C-alpha positions as CSV (number, residue, x, y, z in Angstrom):
1,M,17.1,-23.3,18.9
2,R,18.2,-23.5,15.2
3,L,18.2,-27.4,15.5
4,L,14.7,-27.2,17.2
5,L,13.6,-24.9,14.6
6,S,14.9,-27.3,11.8
7,A,13.0,-30.2,13.1
8,S,9.8,-28.2,13.1
9,L,10.2,-27.0,9.7
10,L,10.9,-30.5,8.4
11,A,7.8,-31.7,10.3
12,L,5.6,-29.2,8.5
13,A,7.3,-29.9,5.3
14,V,6.0,-33.4,5.5
15,T,2.5,-32.8,6.2
16,P,1.2,-33.1,2.5
17,A,2.8,-36.5,2.4
18,V,0.8,-37.4,5.6
19,A,-2.3,-36.0,3.9
20,Q,-1.7,-38.1,0.7
21,E,-1.6,-41.4,3.0
22,H,-5.2,-40.5,4.3
23,S,-6.5,-39.8,0.8
24,G,-8.4,-43.2,1.0
25,H,-10.4,-42.0,3.8
26,E,-14.0,-42.0,2.6
27,G,-15.9,-38.6,3.1
28,H,-19.4,-37.6,3.3
29,E,-21.6,-38.3,0.2
30,S,-22.0,-35.3,-1.7
31,P,-24.1,-34.5,-4.9
32,P,-22.3,-34.1,-8.3
33,P,-20.4,-30.9,-8.8
34,P,-22.3,-28.0,-10.9
35,Q,-21.4,-27.5,-14.3
36,P,-18.8,-24.7,-14.9
37,V,-20.1,-21.2,-15.2
38,Q,-20.4,-19.9,-19.0
39,H,-18.8,-16.4,-19.0
40,Q,-19.8,-13.8,-21.2
41,H,-16.4,-11.8,-21.1
42,E,-15.1,-11.9,-24.8
43,G,-11.8,-13.0,-25.5
44,H,-11.2,-14.5,-21.9
45,E,-11.8,-18.2,-22.3
46,M,-11.2,-20.0,-19.2
47,P,-9.0,-22.9,-18.8
48,Q,-10.7,-26.4,-18.0
49,G,-9.6,-29.7,-16.7
50,H,-6.5,-29.0,-15.0
51,E,-5.2,-31.6,-12.8
52,G,-5.5,-31.4,-8.9
53,M,-8.0,-28.3,-9.4
54,D,-11.2,-28.1,-7.4
55,H,-13.2,-25.1,-8.5
56,R,-16.0,-25.5,-6.1
57,S,-16.4,-23.3,-3.0
58,H,-16.7,-24.7,0.5
59,H,-20.4,-25.2,0.2
60,G,-20.1,-26.8,-3.1
61,S,-20.8,-24.0,-5.5
62,T,-18.9,-23.3,-8.4
63,A,-15.7,-21.1,-8.6
64,M,-15.2,-21.5,-12.2
65,M,-15.5,-18.0,-13.0
66,Q,-13.2,-15.5,-14.4
67,G,-10.7,-13.7,-12.3
68,A,-11.3,-9.8,-11.9
69,L,-7.9,-8.6,-13.4
70,G,-7.2,-11.4,-16.0
71,P,-8.1,-14.4,-18.0
72,Y,-7.6,-17.0,-15.3
73,P,-10.0,-18.7,-12.6
74,S,-11.0,-16.5,-9.8
75,S,-9.6,-18.9,-7.3
76,R,-6.1,-17.5,-8.3
77,E,-7.0,-14.3,-6.7
78,A,-6.3,-13.6,-3.0
79,S,-5.7,-10.3,-1.1
80,G,-5.3,-7.3,-3.0
81,T,-3.8,-8.2,-6.2
82,A,-1.7,-11.1,-4.8
83,W,-2.0,-14.7,-6.5
84,Q,-2.4,-17.9,-5.1
85,P,-2.5,-21.4,-6.6
86,D,-5.6,-21.9,-9.2
87,A,-6.6,-25.1,-7.0
88,S,-7.4,-23.0,-3.9
89,L,-10.9,-23.2,-2.8
90,H,-12.8,-20.2,-3.8
91,G,-15.7,-19.6,-1.1
92,G,-18.3,-16.9,-0.7
93,L,-21.9,-16.5,-1.3
94,H,-22.8,-15.3,-4.6
95,A,-25.9,-13.3,-6.3
96,N,-26.7,-11.6,-9.2
97,A,-28.3,-8.1,-9.0
98,G,-28.9,-6.7,-12.6
99,D,-25.4,-6.4,-14.2
100,W,-23.6,-6.8,-11.2
101,M,-22.3,-10.3,-9.7
102,L,-22.1,-10.1,-6.0
103,M,-20.1,-12.0,-3.4
104,G,-20.1,-11.9,0.4
105,H,-17.9,-13.7,3.1
106,A,-17.6,-13.5,7.0
107,Q,-15.2,-15.3,9.5
108,L,-15.5,-14.0,13.1
109,N,-13.3,-15.5,15.8
110,G,-13.9,-15.4,19.6
111,V,-10.3,-16.0,21.1
112,Y,-8.7,-16.5,24.4
113,S,-4.9,-15.9,24.2
114,W,-2.6,-17.1,26.9
115,Q,0.9,-16.1,26.9
116,G,3.3,-17.6,29.9
117,G,6.3,-16.0,31.6
118,P,6.9,-12.4,32.8
119,R,6.4,-11.0,29.4
120,G,3.2,-12.9,28.7
121,G,-0.6,-12.2,29.8
122,D,-4.0,-13.4,28.9
123,K,-7.0,-11.7,26.9
124,A,-10.1,-12.7,25.4
125,F,-10.8,-10.7,22.0
126,V,-12.7,-11.0,18.8
127,S,-11.0,-10.9,15.5
128,G,-11.9,-11.9,11.9
129,M,-13.2,-10.2,8.7
130,V,-16.1,-9.3,6.8
131,M,-15.9,-8.9,3.1
132,G,-18.1,-7.9,0.1
133,M,-17.5,-7.7,-3.6
134,A,-19.4,-6.4,-6.7
135,R,-18.1,-6.8,-10.1
136,R,-19.8,-6.2,-13.4
137,E,-18.6,-5.5,-17.2
138,A,-18.3,-1.8,-18.0
139,G,-17.2,-0.7,-21.4
140,P,-14.3,-2.8,-22.8
141,G,-13.4,-4.4,-19.4
142,T,-14.3,-5.6,-15.9
143,L,-14.8,-3.2,-13.0
144,Q,-14.7,-4.8,-9.3
145,L,-15.5,-3.0,-5.9
146,R,-14.3,-4.9,-2.9
147,A,-14.6,-3.9,1.0
148,M,-13.4,-5.6,3.9
149,L,-13.9,-4.8,7.6
150,S,-12.4,-6.2,10.9
151,P,-13.7,-6.3,14.4
152,D,-10.0,-6.3,15.6
153,P,-10.5,-2.5,17.0
154,L,-13.0,-3.7,19.6
155,M,-10.1,-5.6,21.3
156,G,-8.4,-2.3,22.3
157,K,-5.4,-0.3,21.0
158,A,-2.9,-2.5,22.8
159,G,-4.1,-5.7,20.9
160,Y,-3.5,-8.9,22.5
161,P,-0.6,-10.6,24.1
162,L,1.7,-12.7,21.8
163,H,5.3,-13.7,22.4
164,L,7.8,-12.4,19.9
165,A,5.5,-10.0,18.1
166,T,6.4,-6.4,17.5
167,G,5.3,-3.5,15.6
168,E,3.0,-0.2,15.6
169,T,2.0,1.3,18.8
170,A,-1.1,1.9,21.1
171,D,-0.7,5.2,22.1
172,G,1.5,6.8,19.4
173,V,4.6,6.9,22.2
174,T,5.3,3.4,23.3
175,P,6.0,0.6,20.7
176,L,4.0,-2.6,21.2
177,V,6.1,-5.6,22.2
178,D,5.1,-9.1,22.9
179,R,1.6,-8.0,21.6
180,Q,0.0,-8.0,18.2
181,H,-1.6,-4.8,17.3
182,P,-5.3,-4.7,16.1
183,H,-6.0,-4.3,12.5
184,D,-7.9,-1.2,11.3
185,L,-11.7,-1.2,11.1
186,F,-11.4,-0.6,7.4
187,M,-8.9,-3.4,5.9
188,E,-9.8,-2.6,2.4
189,L,-12.0,-0.4,0.1
190,S,-10.9,-0.7,-3.4
191,A,-11.7,-0.6,-6.8
192,S,-10.1,-2.3,-10.0
193,Y,-10.5,-2.1,-13.6
194,S,-9.0,-4.5,-16.2
195,V,-9.0,-4.8,-19.9
196,K,-8.0,-7.6,-22.2
197,L,-5.2,-7.5,-24.5
198,G,-5.8,-10.5,-26.0
199,P,-7.2,-14.2,-25.4
200,D,-4.3,-14.7,-22.6
201,S,-3.4,-11.3,-21.5
202,S,-5.0,-8.3,-19.8
203,A,-3.9,-5.0,-18.2
204,Y,-5.4,-3.7,-15.0
205,L,-5.3,-0.6,-12.6
206,Y,-6.2,-1.3,-8.9
207,G,-6.6,1.5,-6.1
208,G,-7.5,1.2,-2.4
209,L,-8.0,3.8,0.6
210,P,-7.1,1.2,2.2
211,G,-5.7,-1.4,-0.1
212,E,-2.5,-3.6,-0.6
213,P,0.4,-2.7,-2.7
214,A,2.1,-5.4,-4.9
215,F,4.5,-6.7,-2.2
216,G,4.9,-10.2,-0.7
217,P,2.6,-13.2,-0.7
218,P,-1.1,-12.8,0.0
219,A,-1.9,-11.7,3.7
220,F,-1.7,-14.2,6.4
221,M,-5.6,-14.3,7.1
222,H,-6.2,-15.1,3.2
223,R,-3.6,-17.9,2.9
224,M,-5.3,-21.3,2.8
225,S,-2.0,-22.7,4.6
226,I,-2.8,-20.8,7.8
227,M,-6.1,-18.9,7.7
228,D,-7.7,-21.5,10.0
229,S,-5.4,-20.1,12.8
230,P,-6.5,-17.0,14.7
231,E,-2.8,-16.4,15.8
232,A,-1.0,-13.6,13.8
233,P,2.4,-14.5,12.5
234,I,5.8,-13.1,14.1
235,T,6.9,-12.5,10.5
236,H,4.2,-10.4,9.7
237,H,6.1,-7.0,9.5
238,W,8.6,-8.7,7.0
239,L,6.0,-10.3,4.6
240,D,2.4,-8.8,4.7
241,S,2.0,-5.7,7.2
242,T,1.5,-3.7,4.0
243,H,-2.0,-5.5,3.6
244,I,-3.6,-2.4,5.1
245,T,-2.2,0.6,3.2
246,F,-4.0,4.0,3.4
247,G,-3.5,5.1,-0.2
248,V,-2.2,2.6,-2.9
249,V,-2.5,2.6,-6.8
250,T,-1.2,-0.7,-8.6
251,A,-0.9,-1.1,-12.5
252,G,-0.2,-4.5,-13.8
253,L,0.2,-6.7,-16.9
254,V,-0.8,-10.5,-16.9
255,H,0.0,-12.9,-19.7
256,K,-1.0,-16.5,-19.4
257,N,0.3,-17.5,-15.9
258,V,2.8,-14.9,-15.4
259,K,2.0,-11.2,-14.0
260,I,4.2,-8.1,-13.5
261,E,2.8,-5.1,-11.3
262,A,4.1,-2.0,-9.7
263,S,2.4,0.1,-6.9
264,R,2.8,3.7,-5.7
265,F,1.7,3.9,-2.0
266,N,1.5,5.6,1.3
267,G,4.5,3.8,3.2
268,R,3.5,4.7,6.7
269,E,1.9,2.1,8.8
270,P,-1.4,2.6,10.4
271,D,-1.5,4.8,13.4
272,E,-3.0,3.9,16.7
273,K,-6.6,5.4,15.6
274,R,-8.2,2.1,14.4
275,F,-11.6,3.4,13.1
276,N,-10.6,6.3,10.8
277,I,-9.5,6.7,7.3
278,E,-5.9,8.2,7.0
279,T,-4.4,10.1,4.1
280,A,-0.7,11.0,3.1
281,P,1.3,11.4,0.1
282,L,1.9,8.2,-2.2
283,D,5.7,8.1,-1.5
284,S,6.6,4.7,-1.6
285,T,7.1,2.0,-4.4
286,A,6.7,-1.6,-4.6
287,A,7.0,-4.2,-7.6
288,R,6.2,-7.8,-7.8
289,L,6.5,-10.9,-10.3
290,S,4.2,-13.5,-10.0
291,W,4.4,-17.1,-11.8
292,N,1.8,-20.1,-11.5
293,P,3.7,-22.5,-13.3
294,T,0.9,-25.2,-12.4
295,P,-2.5,-25.0,-11.0
296,N,-1.3,-26.1,-7.8
297,L,1.7,-23.9,-7.6
298,A,2.1,-19.9,-6.9
299,L,5.4,-18.1,-6.8
300,Q,6.2,-14.5,-6.3
301,A,9.2,-12.3,-5.7
302,S,8.8,-8.7,-4.7
303,W,10.6,-5.6,-3.7
304,A,9.5,-2.4,-1.7
305,D,11.0,1.0,-0.9
306,L,9.0,2.5,2.0
307,K,9.3,6.1,3.2
308,S,9.1,6.6,6.9
309,P,7.1,3.2,7.5
310,E,7.2,3.4,11.4
311,Q,5.3,6.1,13.1
312,L,8.0,6.3,16.2
313,Q,11.0,6.3,13.7
314,P,9.6,8.9,11.1
315,D,13.2,9.9,10.0
316,E,13.9,6.1,8.8
317,D,13.1,4.6,5.8
318,E,13.2,1.0,4.8
319,T,13.6,-1.6,1.8
320,R,11.9,-4.8,1.9
321,W,12.5,-7.9,-0.3
322,S,10.3,-11.0,-0.4
323,A,9.9,-14.4,-2.1
324,S,7.3,-17.2,-1.4
325,A,6.1,-20.3,-2.6
326,I,2.4,-21.6,-2.3
327,Y,1.6,-25.2,-3.0
328,T,-2.2,-26.3,-2.7
329,R,-3.8,-29.7,-3.6
330,S,-7.2,-31.4,-3.1
331,F,-7.2,-35.1,-2.4
332,G,-11.0,-36.0,-2.3
333,E,-14.2,-34.4,-1.5
334,G,-13.8,-31.8,1.3
335,K,-10.2,-32.7,1.7
336,W,-7.1,-30.5,0.9
337,W,-3.7,-29.6,1.9
338,S,-1.8,-26.4,1.4
339,T,1.7,-25.3,2.3
340,T,3.4,-21.8,2.0
341,A,7.4,-21.0,2.5
342,A,8.3,-17.5,2.6
343,W,11.5,-15.3,3.1
344,G,11.3,-11.5,3.9
345,R,14.1,-9.1,4.4
346,R,14.2,-5.5,5.9
347,D,17.0,-3.3,5.1
348,R,17.7,-0.1,6.9
349,D,20.8,2.2,7.6
350,H,21.9,-0.1,10.7
351,G,21.6,-3.5,8.6
352,S,19.4,-6.2,7.4
353,L,17.0,-8.3,9.4
354,D,15.8,-11.7,7.8
355,A,12.7,-13.7,8.6
356,L,11.5,-17.1,7.5
357,V,8.3,-19.1,7.8
358,L,7.1,-22.5,6.9
359,E,3.3,-23.1,7.3
360,G,0.6,-25.8,6.3
361,A,-2.7,-27.0,6.8
362,V,-4.7,-30.2,6.2
363,S,-8.4,-30.4,6.1
364,L,-10.1,-33.8,6.4
365,D,-13.7,-33.0,6.1
366,D,-14.8,-31.2,9.2
367,W,-11.3,-31.2,10.9
368,T,-8.7,-29.0,9.7
369,L,-5.0,-29.2,11.3
370,F,-2.5,-26.4,11.0
371,G,0.9,-25.4,11.9
372,R,3.6,-22.8,11.5
373,A,7.2,-22.5,12.0
374,E,9.0,-19.3,12.0
375,Y,12.4,-17.5,12.4
376,T,13.0,-13.7,12.8
377,E,16.1,-11.5,13.2
378,N,14.5,-8.9,15.5
379,N,15.8,-5.7,16.7
380,E,12.4,-4.3,18.4
381,L,12.2,-6.7,21.3
382,L,14.2,-4.5,23.8
383,P,13.7,-0.9,22.4
384,K,15.9,2.0,23.5
385,A,14.7,5.3,24.0
386,G,12.7,5.7,20.8
387,H,15.3,3.8,18.9
388,H,15.7,-0.1,18.1
389,G,17.7,-2.0,20.3
390,D,20.1,-5.0,19.9
391,T,19.1,-7.8,17.3
392,Y,18.0,-10.9,18.5
393,E,17.6,-14.4,16.7
394,V,14.0,-15.9,17.9
395,G,11.4,-18.4,16.6
396,K,8.1,-19.8,17.2
397,V,6.5,-23.2,16.3
398,S,2.6,-23.5,16.5
399,L,0.4,-26.4,16.1
400,G,-3.5,-26.3,16.4
401,A,-6.8,-27.8,15.0
402,I,-10.2,-26.8,14.6
403,R,-13.5,-28.7,14.2
404,D,-16.4,-27.3,12.2
405,F,-19.9,-28.2,12.5
406,Q,-22.6,-27.3,9.7
407,V,-25.3,-25.1,11.8
408,A,-27.3,-23.8,8.6
409,P,-26.8,-23.6,4.9
410,N,-23.5,-22.0,4.3
411,V,-22.8,-21.3,7.9
412,K,-20.3,-23.2,10.2
413,F,-19.5,-22.9,13.8
414,G,-16.1,-24.1,14.7
415,I,-14.2,-24.8,18.1
416,G,-10.3,-25.1,17.9
417,G,-7.1,-24.5,19.9
418,L,-3.5,-24.2,19.3
419,Y,-0.2,-24.6,21.3
420,A,2.8,-22.3,20.6
421,R,6.6,-22.9,21.7
422,N,8.9,-19.8,21.5
423,F,12.7,-19.9,21.2
424,V,14.9,-17.1,22.3
425,P,18.6,-16.9,22.7
426,A,20.5,-16.7,26.1
427,G,20.2,-12.9,26.3
428,L,16.7,-13.0,26.4
429,E,15.9,-16.3,28.7
430,T,15.7,-14.4,31.9
431,L,13.1,-12.0,30.4
432,Y,11.0,-14.8,29.0
433,A,11.5,-17.3,32.0
434,G,13.1,-20.1,29.8
435,D,11.4,-20.2,26.7
436,P,7.8,-19.7,27.6
437,A,4.9,-21.3,25.9
438,G,1.7,-19.8,24.6
439,A,-1.8,-21.3,23.8
440,M,-5.1,-20.0,22.3
441,A,-8.7,-21.6,22.4
442,F,-11.1,-20.0,20.1
443,V,-14.7,-20.4,18.6
444,R,-15.4,-19.5,14.8
445,L,-18.5,-18.6,13.0
446,K,-17.9,-18.8,9.2
447,I,-20.6,-17.8,6.7
448,D,-19.3,-18.8,3.3
């Protein structure tokens, strides 16, 4: 199994090289890009002319605006307070209302998931997100309000079939196994305030109910390397399941291309009630160090101490570790590639569980190709009477594509599909009928 995973990881790793070989492909003619926006924020001069940076959004408008939390391009900001490469595309529909700058974005997927074998199943569902942001200057700093909603609860409490996915519960009693749980209706309701400390520095405060603490890479649906795939990663609960946390406060410092931040947050995962707002003490802690050494590269290392993270094991605490690298580059009009490599660890009294993921995407005008290879050490695949069971090393490789069609200004309709192959050890082969496969067909509406 490890040999197969290694080959898959290598295939994803060389994707950028393949993309560069296609860089001579002629794209659609486009008008010249607009001039960078002139910013009013005193002391926060924007960097200009970075090699490999493309600050236009998907529909050609400029993203050369200042970040909400510091003196850097807004394209650096991803989910919560996480960073991605400055060269990332930064979409959204922008407008002004008085002193407020407004932005909106929507991505909705209609998906049919099929998972083979005796532990599989099939289901049609809707997933995605709708996001809105409002920003203005307030006193000596910048105020930003952000909201993100998801249609996931409409798929039902048990989510959708997905081999080797575990975590959370549909009824408050039974763990979800080989199913991906739905995200809550409210994925983020947050506010942030940043103040300049100098031409290259800032300090900020971020709070959300829900929000995202300072842990891990950006959430998977925000990473350019895999955001076109509707399939959730099986590494979700190692790397980014805290992206919906009902109660979080984060303080951070930025100096040039380095950021250090710490959070206090509610460590418990959301319960099976997906439409409500939950409250609990801010009993957990996280810290993250981020560094963007070049416009194309974003690095982070983070740690979190979670109190009672799982609803079904309320007496167990957990320590998590994470490190990741994201590399993104454009290579022509409408063409880009992005790759993420990440590691996560979950430490409990009964031992440590590691996870690895390598994912990549290449966009060639209207086509986007994407893939992901994952490895986890999982003790939730065969739970025992309210407790975790034996630990198994498992893996998954997924490959897919989507073709987008421009149907209106700022509106695209896409048709896509993916194929996944699962790898399980001998102790699980009978249950999974010999490494079963899975597949998804999907359509997508994107307003950007």
